C-alpha positions, 0 to 999 in steps of 0.5 A: 500500500505504502508503495502506491502512496505518494502524498503520504505524511505521516507523523510517525511510522509503528512496526510490529516486526513479531511476525517477521524474519526476514528482510527487517531490516531492510523494511526499515531502511526501505522506511525511511528512505521513503520517510526522511526525518519520519520515526520509526518504531520497531516493537517486537516479541524476540529483541535481539542485540543483531536484529537491534543494531541492525534496526537501527542501523537501517534507519529505525528510531527505537526499538521496544519488546513488545513486553515494555509496550505499556510501559514505554511505548507512549513516552518514547513517541511522545519524545520522539514526536516532540523531537521531530517538530523543533 
């Protein structure tokens, strides 16, 4: 869907990567290139430092374990949106 829409704009992109095993960093890189300056937050069931490193290097602004979502997601999203508006 995002490939076809050229006029879409976002304040933030949240990606639930819990079902994705392959190509996550490439997908994040594509999103980062397509929507530069838009914070990308990746949520996952199985966080690993290698996966975190790969998506952060690809352009994600944050990488959060789904078990931590209730505790940190709103706080981090608020911080990223405030930082993006500066």
